[in-house]
C-alpha positions as a Python dict, from the first residue, in 0.01 Angstrom:
ca = {
    (1, 'M'): (0, 0, 0),
    (2, 'P'): (-374, -17, 42),
    (3, 'L'): (-528, -340, 174),
    (4, 'H'): (-729, -406, -125),
    (5, 'E'): (-430, -359, -362),
    (6, 'T'): (-225, -613, -156),
    (7, 'Q'): (-496, -856, -165),
    (8, 'D'): (-517, -799, -542),
    (9, 'I'): (-149, -904, -595),
    (10, 'L'): (-170, -1201, -341),
    (11, 'K'): (-514, -1349, -443),
    (12, 'R'): (-614, -1232, -780),
    (13, 'G'): (-498, -1488, -1035),
    (14, 'V'): (-306, -1665, -770),
    (15, 'E'): (-411, -2027, -679),
    (16, 'E'): (-179, -2090, -371),
    (17, 'I'): (126, -1933, -210),
    (18, 'I'): (366, -2165, -30),
    (19, 'V'): (429, -2072, 259),
    (20, 'E'): (202, -1778, 269),
    (21, 'D'): (294, -1637, 611),
    (22, 'E'): (647, -1668, 525),
    (23, 'F'): (611, -1488, 198),
    (24, 'L'): (414, -1203, 384),
    (25, 'K'): (712, -1152, 621),
    (26, 'S'): (941, -1122, 323),
    (27, 'F'): (710, -902, 140),
    (28, 'N'): (662, -665, 426),
    (29, 'K'): (1041, -605, 475),
    (30, 'K'): (1019, -386, 156),
    (31, 'S'): (1345, -516, 33),
    (32, 'P'): (1354, -638, -330),
    (33, 'L'): (1302, -1016, -394),
    (34, 'R'): (1437, -1226, -660),
    (35, 'L'): (1139, -1354, -858),
    (36, 'K'): (1223, -1654, -1074),
    (37, 'M'): (1012, -1779, -1365),
    (38, 'G'): (1140, -2028, -1602),
    (39, 'F'): (1040, -2073, -1976),
    (40, 'D'): (1123, -2371, -2200),
    (41, 'P'): (1134, -2257, -2533),
    (42, 'S'): (995, -2573, -2676),
    (43, 'A'): (767, -2402, -2914),
    (44, 'P'): (797, -2028, -3054),
    (45, 'D'): (501, -1866, -2902),
    (46, 'I'): (373, -1742, -2575),
    (47, 'H'): (-6, -1729, -2528),
    (48, 'L'): (-248, -1593, -2285),
    (49, 'G'): (-193, -1890, -2045),
    (50, 'H'): (155, -1767, -1995),
    (51, 'A'): (46, -1412, -1942),
    (52, 'V'): (-134, -1503, -1623),
    (53, 'G'): (195, -1547, -1452),
    (54, 'L'): (363, -1264, -1641),
    (55, 'R'): (121, -1032, -1540),
    (56, 'K'): (187, -1107, -1173),
    (57, 'L'): (544, -1052, -1234),
    (58, 'R'): (493, -701, -1359),
    (59, 'Q'): (284, -609, -1079),
    (60, 'L'): (558, -713, -845),
    (61, 'Q'): (811, -562, -1046),
    (62, 'E'): (630, -221, -1011),
    (63, 'L'): (671, -254, -654),
    (64, 'G'): (1054, -280, -671),
    (65, 'H'): (1108, -650, -702),
    (66, 'K'): (1343, -811, -934),
    (67, 'V'): (1237, -1059, -1198),
    (68, 'V'): (1489, -1334, -1302),
    (69, 'L'): (1393, -1504, -1623),
    (70, 'I'): (1531, -1859, -1680),
    (71, 'V'): (1565, -1943, -2039),
    (72, 'G'): (1540, -2316, -2019),
    (73, 'D'): (1792, -2389, -2304),
    (74, 'W'): (1882, -2735, -2144),
    (75, 'T'): (1536, -2847, -2003),
    (76, 'A'): (1373, -2746, -2327),
    (77, 'Q'): (1565, -3020, -2507),
    (78, 'I'): (1420, -3269, -2278),
    (79, 'G'): (1075, -3132, -2293),
    (80, 'D'): (887, -3060, -1962),
    (81, 'P'): (676, -3389, -1878),
    (82, 'S'): (433, -3203, -1672),
    (83, 'G'): (80, -3330, -1768),
    (84, 'R'): (218, -3559, -2046),
    (85, 'S'): (87, -3895, -2098),
    (86, 'Q'): (383, -4011, -2310),
    (87, 'T'): (763, -3965, -2375),
    (88, 'R'): (833, -3609, -2541),
    (89, 'K'): (1061, -3585, -2851),
    (90, 'M'): (1376, -3413, -2754),
    (91, 'L'): (1464, -3078, -2947),
    (92, 'T'): (1780, -2996, -3119),
    (93, 'P'): (2002, -2702, -2961),
    (94, 'Q'): (1912, -2518, -3277),
    (95, 'E'): (1526, -2546, -3249),
    (96, 'V'): (1568, -2420, -2906),
    (97, 'N'): (1764, -2113, -2962),
    (98, 'S'): (1534, -2004, -3243),
    (99, 'N'): (1248, -2059, -3023),
    (100, 'A'): (1407, -1877, -2732),
    (101, 'Q'): (1464, -1546, -2933),
    (102, 'T'): (1091, -1529, -3025),
    (103, 'Y'): (991, -1599, -2659),
    (104, 'L'): (1223, -1301, -2531),
    (105, 'E'): (1069, -1050, -2789),
    (106, 'Q'): (713, -1147, -2657),
    (107, 'F'): (799, -1185, -2296),
    (108, 'F'): (873, -809, -2278),
    (109, 'K'): (553, -723, -2407),
    (110, 'I'): (416, -786, -2050),
    (111, 'V'): (725, -771, -1827),
    (112, 'D'): (954, -470, -1804),
    (113, 'K'): (1286, -541, -1977),
    (114, 'D'): (1479, -297, -1756),
    (115, 'R'): (1394, -463, -1428),
    (116, 'T'): (1450, -818, -1545),
    (117, 'E'): (1772, -1033, -1523),
    (118, 'I'): (1792, -1294, -1804),
    (119, 'R'): (1984, -1612, -1735),
    (120, 'W'): (2041, -1907, -1960),
    (121, 'Q'): (2066, -2259, -1799),
    (122, 'S'): (2381, -2318, -2014),
    (123, 'E'): (2553, -2076, -1786),
    (124, 'W'): (2563, -2357, -1502),
    (125, 'F'): (2476, -2674, -1683),
    (126, 'G'): (2724, -2624, -1971),
    (127, 'D'): (2999, -2712, -1756),
    (128, 'F'): (2823, -2990, -1571),
    (129, 'N'): (2997, -3310, -1573),
    (130, 'L'): (2889, -3678, -1453),
    (131, 'T'): (3007, -3603, -1114),
    (132, 'N'): (2779, -3297, -1092),
    (133, 'V'): (2484, -3509, -1221),
    (134, 'I'): (2546, -3784, -956),
    (135, 'E'): (2572, -3532, -676),
    (136, 'L'): (2243, -3383, -790),
    (137, 'T'): (2065, -3709, -827),
    (138, 'S'): (2201, -3837, -497),
    (139, 'N'): (1983, -3581, -308),
    (140, 'F'): (1642, -3752, -409),
    (141, 'T'): (1505, -4103, -442),
    (142, 'V'): (1332, -4257, -731),
    (143, 'A'): (1026, -4296, -512),
    (144, 'Q'): (1012, -3910, -461),
    (145, 'I'): (1025, -3843, -836),
    (146, 'L'): (775, -4117, -925),
    (147, 'A'): (545, -3963, -653),
    (148, 'R'): (471, -3694, -920),
    (149, 'D'): (124, -3730, -1034),
    (150, 'D'): (208, -3767, -1412),
    (151, 'F'): (498, -3983, -1361),
    (152, 'S'): (286, -4197, -1121),
    (153, 'K'): (-4, -4243, -1372),
    (154, 'R'): (243, -4351, -1672),
    (155, 'F'): (429, -4586, -1436),
    (156, 'K'): (132, -4766, -1307),
    (157, 'G'): (-15, -4755, -1673),
    (158, 'N'): (312, -4925, -1788),
    (159, 'H'): (369, -4632, -2023),
    (160, 'P'): (748, -4551, -2081),
    (161, 'I'): (925, -4276, -1880),
    (162, 'S'): (1285, -4189, -2001),
    (163, 'I'): (1554, -4124, -1759),
    (164, 'T'): (1602, -3770, -1895),
    (165, 'E'): (1239, -3705, -1801),
    (166, 'L'): (1313, -3799, -1456),
    (167, 'L'): (1614, -3567, -1458),
    (168, 'Y'): (1368, -3270, -1558),
    (169, 'P'): (1240, -3172, -1220),
    (170, 'L'): (1593, -3186, -1072),
    (171, 'L'): (1742, -2971, -1317),
    (172, 'Q'): (1469, -2720, -1278),
    (173, 'A'): (1515, -2730, -902),
    (174, 'Y'): (1879, -2675, -963),
    (175, 'D'): (1811, -2349, -1138),
    (176, 'S'): (1665, -2210, -815),
    (177, 'L'): (1986, -2292, -634),
    (178, 'A'): (2200, -2146, -927),
    (179, 'I'): (2024, -1793, -929),
    (180, 'D'): (1940, -1779, -546),
    (181, 'S'): (1558, -1757, -590),
    (182, 'Q'): (1342, -1617, -332),
    (183, 'V'): (1009, -1654, -509),
    (184, 'E'): (928, -1888, -809),
    (185, 'F'): (619, -1876, -1015),
    (186, 'G'): (455, -2157, -1196),
    (187, 'G'): (125, -2323, -1299),
    (188, 'T'): (-57, -2581, -1076),
    (189, 'D'): (103, -2863, -1314),
    (190, 'Q'): (443, -2728, -1176),
    (191, 'K'): (383, -2743, -812),
    (192, 'F'): (593, -3065, -756),
    (193, 'N'): (900, -2912, -924),
    (194, 'L'): (856, -2572, -741),
    (195, 'L'): (838, -2775, -417),
    (196, 'L'): (1159, -2995, -504),
    (197, 'A'): (1349, -2664, -544),
    (198, 'R'): (1276, -2571, -198),
    (199, 'E'): (1395, -2886, -65),
    (200, 'L'): (1707, -2872, -279),
    (201, 'Q'): (1773, -2531, -124),
    (202, 'Q'): (1728, -2644, 213),
    (203, 'I'): (1974, -2930, 153),
    (204, 'H'): (2230, -2694, 60),
    (205, 'N'): (2146, -2464, 363),
    (206, 'K'): (1978, -2201, 176),
    (207, 'N'): (1648, -2021, 254),
    (208, 'P'): (1364, -2211, 68),
    (209, 'Q'): (1196, -2011, -183),
    (210, 'H'): (836, -1928, -176),
    (211, 'C'): (617, -2063, -434),
    (212, 'F'): (343, -1873, -631),
    (213, 'I'): (119, -2115, -779),
    (214, 'M'): (-88, -1976, -1060),
    (215, 'P'): (-410, -2114, -1204),
    (216, 'L'): (-407, -2285, -1550),
    (217, 'L'): (-620, -2067, -1794),
    (218, 'P'): (-868, -2279, -1975),
    (219, 'G'): (-845, -2241, -2363),
    (220, 'T'): (-1107, -2120, -2601),
    (221, 'D'): (-1268, -2478, -2601),
    (222, 'G'): (-1350, -2385, -2230),
    (223, 'I'): (-1233, -2735, -2118),
    (224, 'Q'): (-849, -2801, -2126),
    (225, 'K'): (-576, -2577, -2042),
    (226, 'M'): (-466, -2336, -2307),
    (227, 'S'): (-210, -2515, -2512),
    (228, 'K'): (-70, -2447, -2878),
    (229, 'S'): (-69, -2836, -2933),
    (230, 'L'): (-437, -2854, -2854),
    (231, 'G'): (-525, -2557, -3091),
    (232, 'N'): (-729, -2377, -2816),
    (233, 'Y'): (-454, -2096, -2752),
    (234, 'V'): (-459, -1718, -2796),
    (235, 'G'): (-106, -1608, -2897),
    (236, 'I'): (12, -1273, -2763),
    (237, 'N'): (186, -1219, -3103),
    (238, 'E'): (-131, -1276, -3310),
    (239, 'S'): (-298, -990, -3484),
    (240, 'P'): (-560, -779, -3310),
    (241, 'N'): (-828, -910, -3518),
    (242, 'E'): (-727, -1289, -3434),
    (243, 'I'): (-694, -1206, -3056),
    (244, 'F'): (-1029, -1025, -3029),
    (245, 'G'): (-1214, -1299, -3254),
    (246, 'K'): (-1062, -1586, -3044),
    (247, 'I'): (-1172, -1443, -2714),
    (248, 'M'): (-1527, -1379, -2858),
    (249, 'S'): (-1536, -1756, -2898),
    (250, 'I'): (-1480, -1857, -2545),
    (251, 'P'): (-1768, -1992, -2356),
    (252, 'D'): (-1963, -1773, -2119),
    (253, 'S'): (-1843, -1961, -1829),
    (254, 'L'): (-1485, -1827, -1878),
    (255, 'I'): (-1564, -1461, -1911),
    (256, 'S'): (-1520, -1374, -1531),
    (257, 'S'): (-1179, -1567, -1521),
    (258, 'Y'): (-1053, -1376, -1829),
    (259, 'Y'): (-1145, -1055, -1654),
    (260, 'Y'): (-963, -1160, -1332),
    (261, 'W'): (-648, -1310, -1461),
    (262, 'L'): (-584, -1099, -1793),
    (263, 'T'): (-714, -754, -1731),
    (264, 'D'): (-670, -460, -1472),
    (265, 'I'): (-1037, -399, -1426),
    (266, 'P'): (-1106, -345, -1067),
    (267, 'T'): (-1217, -654, -869),
    (268, 'Q'): (-1515, -472, -749),
    (269, 'Q'): (-1631, -400, -1108),
    (270, 'I'): (-1582, -762, -1199),
    (271, 'E'): (-1786, -880, -912),
    (272, 'E'): (-2066, -668, -1050),
    (273, 'I'): (-2032, -833, -1389),
    (274, 'E'): (-2042, -1165, -1224),
    (275, 'K'): (-2390, -1065, -1071),
    (276, 'D'): (-2511, -951, -1408),
    (277, 'L'): (-2406, -1283, -1572),
    (278, 'A'): (-2579, -1466, -1279),
    (279, 'N'): (-2893, -1299, -1310),
    (280, 'Q'): (-2880, -1274, -1702),
    (281, 'S'): (-2956, -887, -1690),
    (282, 'T'): (-2722, -818, -1956),
    (283, 'N'): (-2622, -995, -2286),
    (284, 'P'): (-2301, -1188, -2200),
    (285, 'I'): (-2173, -1089, -2552),
    (286, 'N'): (-2132, -731, -2427),
    (287, 'F'): (-1904, -833, -2133),
    (288, 'K'): (-1704, -1063, -2371),
    (289, 'K'): (-1653, -785, -2610),
    (290, 'N'): (-1523, -550, -2331),
    (291, 'V'): (-1291, -821, -2205),
    (292, 'A'): (-1164, -896, -2548),
    (293, 'L'): (-1094, -520, -2591),
    (294, 'E'): (-912, -484, -2258),
    (295, 'I'): (-675, -800, -2360),
    (296, 'V'): (-594, -676, -2706),
    (297, 'S'): (-527, -339, -2558),
    (298, 'N'): (-257, -509, -2347),
    (299, 'F'): (-35, -576, -2662),
    (300, 'Y'): (-193, -299, -2911),
    (301, 'S'): (-283, 48, -2916),
    (302, 'S'): (-643, 166, -2841),
    (303, 'E'): (-699, 231, -3200),
    (304, 'E'): (-583, -101, -3332),
    (305, 'S'): (-796, -260, -3034),
    (306, 'E'): (-1118, -76, -3135),
    (307, 'S'): (-1045, -160, -3495),
    (308, 'A'): (-1033, -542, -3416),
    (309, 'Q'): (-1384, -482, -3232),
    (310, 'L'): (-1524, -313, -3539),
    (311, 'F'): (-1378, -583, -3767),
    (312, 'F'): (-1553, -858, -3565),
    (313, 'E'): (-1883, -697, -3561),
    (314, 'R'): (-1876, -632, -3926),
    (315, 'T'): (-1754, -959, -4058),
    (316, 'V'): (-1905, -1194, -3770),
    (317, 'Q'): (-2202, -1039, -3657),
    (318, 'E'): (-2329, -871, -3976),
    (319, 'G'): (-2163, -1102, -4216),
    (320, 'E'): (-1972, -848, -4420),
    (321, 'I'): (-1680, -938, -4637),
    (322, 'P'): (-1366, -725, -4559),
    (323, 'N'): (-1240, -488, -4822),
    (324, 'D'): (-870, -546, -4774),
    (325, 'I'): (-848, -933, -4823),
    (326, 'P'): (-499, -1070, -4907),
    (327, 'E'): (-472, -1226, -5255),
    (328, 'Y'): (-331, -1548, -5374),
    (329, 'T'): (-266, -1631, -5750),
    (330, 'L'): (-345, -1967, -5828),
    (331, 'K'): (-78, -2171, -6020),
    (332, 'P'): (-168, -2288, -6378),
    (333, 'N'): (-188, -2663, -6471),
    (334, 'S'): (-344, -2735, -6131),
    (335, 'Q'): (-28, -2705, -5928),
    (336, 'N'): (-215, -2589, -5612),
    (337, 'N'): (-200, -2763, -5299),
    (338, 'L'): (-457, -2630, -5059),
    (339, 'S'): (-281, -2726, -4740),
    (340, 'N'): (31, -2548, -4843),
    (341, 'I'): (-145, -2241, -4960),
    (342, 'L'): (-334, -2212, -4627),
    (343, 'V'): (18, -2227, -4449),
    (344, 'E'): (204, -2007, -4691),
    (345, 'T'): (-59, -1731, -4663),
    (346, 'G'): (-60, -1748, -4276),
    (347, 'I'): (-436, -1863, -4282),
    (348, 'C'): (-303, -2173, -4089),
    (349, 'Q'): (10, -2220, -3889),
    (350, 'S'): (82, -2571, -3993),
    (351, 'S'): (-38, -2826, -4238),
    (352, 'G'): (-189, -3020, -3962),
    (353, 'E'): (-427, -2745, -3864),
    (354, 'A'): (-506, -2678, -4237),
    (355, 'K'): (-591, -3056, -4272),
    (356, 'R'): (-815, -3038, -3956),
    (357, 'L'): (-995, -2721, -4074),
    (358, 'I'): (-1061, -2888, -4407),
    (359, 'S'): (-1200, -3206, -4270),
    (360, 'Q'): (-1423, -3003, -4029),
    (361, 'G'): (-1578, -2825, -4305),
    (362, 'A'): (-1432, -2485, -4188),
    (363, 'I'): (-1274, -2392, -4512),
    (364, 'K'): (-1527, -2240, -4754),
    (365, 'L'): (-1475, -2124, -5125),
    (366, 'E'): (-1748, -1882, -5238),
    (367, 'N'): (-1961, -1999, -4935),
    (368, 'S'): (-1926, -2368, -5026),
    (369, 'A'): (-1738, -2606, -4798),
    (370, 'I'): (-1432, -2758, -4942),
    (371, 'S'): (-1434, -3141, -4878),
    (372, 'S'): (-1126, -3318, -4736),
    (373, 'N'): (-1082, -3504, -5051),
    (374, 'I'): (-1094, -3214, -5286),
    (375, 'K'): (-897, -3238, -5597),
    (376, 'E'): (-661, -2956, -5636),
    (377, 'E'): (-774, -2881, -5981),
    (378, 'S'): (-1116, -2776, -5879),
    (379, 'L'): (-977, -2463, -5688),
    (380, 'K'): (-1112, -2168, -5849),
    (381, 'T'): (-1089, -1783, -5823),
    (382, 'G'): (-1326, -1646, -5548),
    (383, 'I'): (-1320, -1572, -5187),
    (384, 'L'): (-1205, -1830, -4943),
    (385, 'K'): (-1301, -1816, -4574),
    (386, 'A'): (-1143, -2016, -4312),
    (387, 'G'): (-1349, -2034, -3990),
    (388, 'R'): (-1518, -1709, -3912),
    (389, 'R'): (-1256, -1452, -3940),
    (390, 'K'): (-997, -1512, -4186),
    (391, 'Y'): (-1035, -1440, -4577),
    (392, 'L'): (-837, -1503, -4880),
    (393, 'R'): (-910, -1398, -5231),
    (394, 'F'): (-786, -1668, -5516),
    (395, 'V'): (-713, -1470, -5834),
}
């Protein structure tokens, strides 16, 4: 493999490799490596933040390595405490299984299904008894677990930490032992967990896994990491128009990161784009359109990607109203709840999102913003616009 291609795999979209020289020895042996990545189906959608690591897995798959996907049907019920400032609500097994099915469908939009081994934690934790739990916890001290940054902050701030949350890193570490992981992938917020797995493997006289630490993709707000709960995410299952439009809303400072981590554009070409952005020789919107087109084309056909660009240019840049607006028939006798309508028609994914957009003045009916204290009987026929890209015709 040419040196520049190896460098792209090991450096582009990778924050750190632990331990890099050890990994390179394994990598250069040309024998297939078992690449572990775990997903807790605590929510039903995968977004572009997840895609950063998934794309790296796909690159290594194409070199003949084996991806082992861990479906965290046990840890998802606890909820990953990484980056959390408070205790997380536990999910039911039914919620976890429902989310997991959606995860798997979306996962294989990026990773090659035929070269992936799917494992469910219930394979090994289903028969775990109290003796197994005590044996696992005996390998580590409370001080070790509390050294994790988020636990440390919560402990010092007198915020509650449940015993189940303290177990989470141990359960994730045991996954690596159970499937003989050789390389594990995770974001920078997962570094502690990945290193704990290395230690557990060594305790059991196994070769410690290498760790690929991936950067956390900033969301569309350009500030916080991409997260569905923060509303700054781009779901890979969203429509081409929605993906394209959301990417067009990112700040200019994120353009090069989205190119590096989410496209196959050659590194040298991206470096030229960075120079153009720095000296302001080209309007950033042109580069943003190009990166949006590239990302949409990862999940949809070239025709659908180009159509999404055209839709953005006509509706957002030129202010046209689309012809094919979905319709909603208003109910008689004022039985219309706007938040419910927005969720029912797919304009919003939750009533919380609907109420937030209404309070922000982002919902307009015939170009007039709908106030947060709107009376349902005042809804009338006309075109409703949500944000800059979504429309609904009231009839």
